[in-house]
N, C-alpha and C positions, 0 to 999 in steps of 0.2 A: 692464328691461322696452325693446323695440325703441321707437326714438322716434318712429319712422313709423305707431307704431301710434295710434290717439285714446285716451284714457283717460275719458272723460268722454261718456255716453250720449249721442249725436244731434251728435256733434262733426263737425268735416267730415275727411274722411281726410287723412293727412298734415299734421294740422296741429300745427305745432311749436309752438303758444301753450297746447298741451292736453295734454301729454307730463309724466310725473314730472322727466324731464330739464329742462323750461323750468321746473318747481316749483323746481329743486335751481339752477339756473344760468341766468338770462333772456338773459344775454347769450349764448350761444354760440346763443342765436334770434337776436337781432339779429346776429352773424356771418354767419349763415346767411342772411338778409335780406341781408347789407350784399355778400355773396356774388353775389348774382343781380342786386343797383342798389342805385341811391343813397336808394331808395324801396322800399315795398310795402303792396299792399293788406290792410287789417285791420277786422275787425268793431269797433265801439265799444259796443255793443247791437246786438239782434235788431232788424236791419233798418237800421241804422246804419252804414255804409260811411264808410269814410274811407281817406286815404294817410298812412302814417307813415314820414317820413324818418328812416334809421339813419345815414346817412353825413355825417360831421363839417363837411366844407366846405360841402355842398350846404344844411345844417341853419343852418350862419351867413346864409349866402347867403340864405337865404328870412326869417331874422328883419331883415335890413339893408333887403331890398328893400320899398322901399315903394311903388314902382311897377305891379309885377306881382300882388301877395297883399296883399288887406287883413285888418286883423282883427275885421272887422265882421262879427258873423253875418247879419245879412241879405241877406249876399251867398250865403247859405248857400239853393240852389235846392232840396234834397229839402225842408228843413223849409218854405221861402215856399209851395210849394206843395200842402203838407198828405199830403205821404207820411211826414213823419217823426211819431208818435204827440206829441202834447202832455205826457203824462206815461211817456214815455221814462226812463228814470232819469239822462238822460247830458245831459238838452236845459235843467233848472235851473243846468249848468253852462257851457253849449256858447250857450245863444240871447245874443241881443242884450239890453246895457242899458247906457243911457248913463254907461259910466265909460270912464277913462281903456286900461282892460284891450280894449274893444270897439269903442274908436273911432279915427279916423284922421286925419290933416292939423291943419288949426286946432284942431279940437274935440277932438283927443286933447291938441295943446299947453297947452291952457287947463286941461282936466281934472288935466293931468299935475302941472301948476303947482302946481295947491292941493293935491294928495296931496305931493309933495314937500315944498313951503314949510310945509305942519302937521308933517309929519315930520320936518323939520328943527328943529322946535321941542321936539323930545324929545332931550336929551343924555343920552349913557350915565351918568352917575351916577345919571336918574331913573329910566332902566329898570330896572338892580340895584336899585337903593333898593324898587322895586315890585316885582321880583322875586323877591327874598331871601325876605322873608314868606310870599309863596303857598309858595314850593315848601316851606317848612319847614312851613306850615300843612298840606301833602299829605302831607311825607312824616309828618307825626306821625296821621296816617289809617291809617297801616299800619305804622309801624314799631315797633311789637307781635305783630302778627299771627307773625313769621318768613318771612313769603313774599308777592310783590304781582305783580302782573301792572304791570309798569311801563311798559308804552304805555298803557293804560288808566288807569291809577287815578295815572300823572305825567305823561307828555310828552303825554299827550291835553288833560288838566284845567291845566296851567300856564301855555301859553299863551292857552288860553279864556279862565281867570280873570284873568289878567295883560290883556289887549288888554280886558277890562270894563273894568279902574281905568283903562287908561289914554285908552280912549274915555268914560270918567265914567258908565259906565252903575250905576244905581241898582240897590240887592238886586232887586228885583222883575223889572224889565227882564232883568238882567242871569243871572237864573236860565232862564227864558224862553229867552233868547237861546242860552244856552252847551247847552242841550239840544236845542235845534233846528238850531246850528249841525253838533253833533257826527250828529246824524242825517242833515243833508243829506250829511256827507262819508261816511258809512259806509252810505249808499243803502237807509235806511232809509224809506220812502215821501217821496222827496225832494221830490216837486211840494209837499206839507202843509209839510214843516219849509220850503222858501223862501217860502212864505205866513207862516206863523210868525216867520222873520226877518224880514219886510220888516213886518210888525204892528209888532214889536219895535222895529226902526229909526226907522219915523216917528212912534213914540212917545216916543222917544230923544231925536229933532231938534226936536219941538216942546217937550219940557223945555227942552232948550239955548236953543232960542229964547228961552225966558220968566228961563231961570237960567240963563247962559252958566258956566261954571267953566274949570281948567285944565286942558283935556283935548283930545284931536285932533277929537271931532265939533265943540266950542266954535271950536276955530281953522278948523275948514272953512267953520262959519258966518259966520264974520267974514272969511275972505277976499277980496281984492276982486274973488275972480273972478265974486261974486255966484250961486254956486249957489242952483237953487230946491230944491225938496224931495225931490224925484225923484233930483235930479243927488244930492244931498247922501245919502241913500239909499244910490244906488250905488256913492256912493265907498266908503262903508262896508265894503257887502257886499263890493267888491273887497277891501280893505284888509285886512278880520278873515280871506275867505276864502281870501286868498293867503298868509295867514300863520300859519293855525292848523294847516292839515294837514301843510303843509310843514314847520313847527316841529316836529311834531308825530314827524316821520321822522325829523329832524335830529339831535333828541337821544336819540331810540330807537335809531336804527342805531347810534348815535358810541358810546353806553353799552354796548351790544352788544358793540361790536369792544371797546373796554376792557376792558369786564370776560371777554373771550377771553382770557383771561391763560397759559393754555397756546400758544397764536397767538403767532407770531413776528410779528405785526400789531399785537396788542394790547400784548403785556406792554413795559411801560417807555412806552408812548407818551402823548405828551400830551393834553390833550382837545383844544387849540386844531389838533394835528395828526392826532387822531381826525377830526375835522370834515370837515378840507380830504380825508382819504383817503375819508370821505363824500361829499362834496361831486362828487368824482371818479368813484368807483366804484358806488355808489349814491345817485345823483340824489334828494332828497327828493322831486319833482315827475319823473317818471323821463318820461312820455309825456302833453305837452299844449301849450299855446300855439296853439291852432287858429288855421291862416290860411285865406282863399278867395282860391285864384287870379280876379284879375278878367280872364284868358281865359283858353284852354287853354295849356298850358305843357308842354316835357318839361324833364324832368329827369334827364340823362344816361340818357336813351333810357325812363325810366318816364312817360308820358303821364298830365298831369292834368287833367281837362274840370274848365272857368271853372264857379266856384258849388259846388266838393264840397269837404266839410275835409279840411284839410291838415296834419296835426297833426306835430310837431317828437319825435322819440326824444331827450331828454338824453342819457339813460342808454345809449343805443345810440350816438349821437354821443359821448360820450363814452370809449367805450369803442372805440373805431375805431382801428386799428392802427395809422393813419397819421399818432396825436399823438406818437406813439414817445418823444422825450428830454421830454415835455412832461409826459406820465403819470408817469415816472419821476421825476422831483423834482417831483411833484405842482404845477406851476407854480399858481397861484392866477388867472392872468390869461389861462390858455388854456381851461379849462372851461366849459360853458354852463349849468350847476346854474343859476347867478343870468340867463338868456337873453342877450340880445346884443340889439344895435340901439334904437332910441329905445324898445321895451317892455321895455325890461330892468329888473329888478328894483330899483326904488329902495329898496329897504329891505334890504338884505343887511348892512349894520353893525349896524343896529338887532339884526336874526336872529341875526346872529354871537354878540350878546353878551347875548343871551336863552338861547342854549341853550348859551352855554360856562355861564352862571349855574346854569342848571337841572343841568348836570351836576356842576358844584362841587359845588354844595349835597348834590346826595344820596350822592356819593360822600365827602363830606367827613362827614356827618354819620353812615353807614353804611362806615364804611372794610373791613369784613368783608363786603360786600357780595358774589355770588357768582352763579354762573349755576345755573338747575332741573336744567338738560338739558344734555348735552353739547352743544358748540359745531357740532357736526357736523349734529345732528337737526332745528332750526327748519326749517321750510322756508315760502317766499312766500305772502302774506296777499292776494285780488283786493280790489280796489277802483275804483271809478266815478268818473269815467272814465278817471284816469291810473293809472301803474303806476306806486306813491308809495314801496315802501319802507319797510315801520316794522315792527317786531314785533306780533303779536296773539296769545291765545293757541292752544294747539296742537288740533288736531280731530283725533283718529285716526280717526273713526269715517267717513271720506269719504277722499276723493283728495286727496293734499298738493298747496295753494296754487291748489285751484279751486273752492273755496268759493262761489262766486258764479256758476259758469260751465257751470251746467247746461241754461240754454235753447236753442234750437234755434238754429242760426245758417245762415247766408247759404255753398251751398257754394263752398268755395274759400276763403275769407277767413277766417281766425284771429278768434278774438275777443280785443279788447287788453286781459287782465286787469292784474293790477299785481304790483308783486315786494314781498313783506312778511314780515319771521319770524315767527312764534310764536314768545313765550317767557313763562319767568316767570323773577324772582329771589326767591333766598333771603334773609333778614336784613331783617322790615319788622314794622311790628306796629300797633296802635292800634285802635278803632272804627270799622267801613265805614259810609260815610254815602253814600247816592247822589249822583247825579252833577245830579239836578234843582236841590237845595238848595247845594248846594257854596258859590255866589256868596253866599248870605245867609247862609251860616254862617261864611263867611272875613271878611265885611265885619264882621261883630259880633266877632268874633274878635282882629282886625287892630286894629279903632278902641280895644276895650281897654287892645290891650298895646302901641299906639302910642303911650297917656296916660302909660301906667307907666313908661314910655322918654322920653318928655318932660318928667315929674315927678321922676326921678332924672337928669335932665342926664347919661343913661349913653351910650354911643358904642355898645351892646350894640343891634342889633337885635330878639332876643327871646331869652327863654328856656324852654328845652324839655326837660323833664324831670330836671331840676336839672342840666342842662349847659346852657353856654355855649353860644352860637354868635353871633359874630363879625360887624361888617360886612363882614369878605371873606366869609361863610361857612364859615368854619373853628370845629368843635367841638370838644370837651374831647380826640378822640384826633389824632393825626398829620393834620396836613394831606393831599392829594395837591399834585404838583408842581403848581405853574402858574406862567404866563410873564406879565411883564409889559409884555409887548405885545398893547396892546387896541386894535381897530381905532379908525380915528378918523372923524369925519365930514368 
C-alpha cells in the first residue's frame, strides 16, 4: 500500500502514523520525521497537540535541561485554559500530580528521595522470592490449555500481582487495584479507572498507617520526608504506573524475540541479551516523558511555544543513526529507555530483575513453548498515550496496528499511536480465571504453599503438577541458559 495514503477514515492526508507501513515498522516513521528536523508535531488524542522529539541529542538535552523545561503539567497552557477536556484519555497520564514525575526543583528532590530510599530497601533476593511463585501461579492458569496470550495472561498480570505484594496490598484492595490499573493503561474509561485507583490507594495508606508492614507503602509512610496522604497516594500511583506497563512490554517483547527461533536475532540469545535488545530497539515506553517549555524555544529549527507539551520519543531517539557504534554493541549506557537527567528511572535494577525472573520462569516451566503464528505476522498495537511496544491478540477484522486510531484528527498532525505486536503462544494449560480475582486467588494459594514449604524445611519454592520448580525457577526439563551476572543496587 502506498505509504502516503491514509488507512483510517478521517485520518489526515500524508499521515505517517496511519499507514500499514507504520504498523509494520514504526522506526521508518521516526526516520522520516528526523529527516525533517529533530522534532515533529503529533496529536496524542483528539484536540491534544504536542511536539515529539525524535533526535537523540535533542532528546537527551531536553531530559537534562531543568532551566528551560518543566515536568510540571500546571504549565500546560491548553489544559489550564480549559481547551482540553478533562475526560480526554491522555489526561490521567499527563495531568499534574504531586509526585516525583511531575515536579521540579526542591519539591522533586524531596519526593524522589522518599521513593529511592524506599526502593533501596528492596533487595534482589526479595524481588525474586516474591516474583517466582507469582510466575508459577500464572503459568498454572494456562499450562494445560495448549495455548495462551502471554501478554495478557502473563506479562501483564505478573507485574500487577507482584506490585500488590511489594506494596503490601491485601486481597480486597489488590483485586480492585489490579483491575483499575489494567483498565487505565488499556484506555478503558481512563478517568473512572484513575478515580478507582485513587480510592484503592487511599484505603491502602489508611490501613498501613494503622498496621505498618515490611512493604514499600509502609516505608514511604515512615520516611523522614513526612509525606502527607495526598503525596503518598501520588507516589504510589507513579511507582505502580511507571512499573506495570513498561514491565509488561519489556517481558512481552523479550519473550517474542527469544521465541523467534528461526530469527538470527533470537536464536541462542540469553534473556539478558534479549532485554538489552528490546531496550534499544522496542523501548517499553516509546513516547512519553512530557516536558513543558518555560519560554518559546527553538529545537534545531523547530519552534515550540511555551506551555505546550513536548514529548520524548525514546523509540525514535534510540533508533537515531547518529548512535552508530553504541547501537551495534548494545551499550547499556547510551540508550534512553530508562530516561536521563534528574527524572531518570530510579528502578531500572529491580525492573530488570523482574523481567528476567518472569522470562526465565516461563521458559523453564514450558521449554517447548513456541509462537502460534509466523514471527512476520504480528502487528503493532495502539496504546494511550505512549507507543509502548508489547504484544496483544491479533485482530484481523480491522487495519493492522490501528485499533484505537479511528477518531477524527486535526489536519496535518499525525496521531501518536503505539507500537505493539499481537501474538499468541503454544504450549500452555489450566483453568482460566478472570483478572478481577487473581490477587485473591494467588494470596490464598501462596499462603498455603509457603506454609507447606516452611514445615518441610525444603529449598523448593513450589511443587507444580508433580514436577518441581526450584528456587532458580528451573523445572524438571533442562533449564534455559542463564547468566550469573545480575544487576546490583
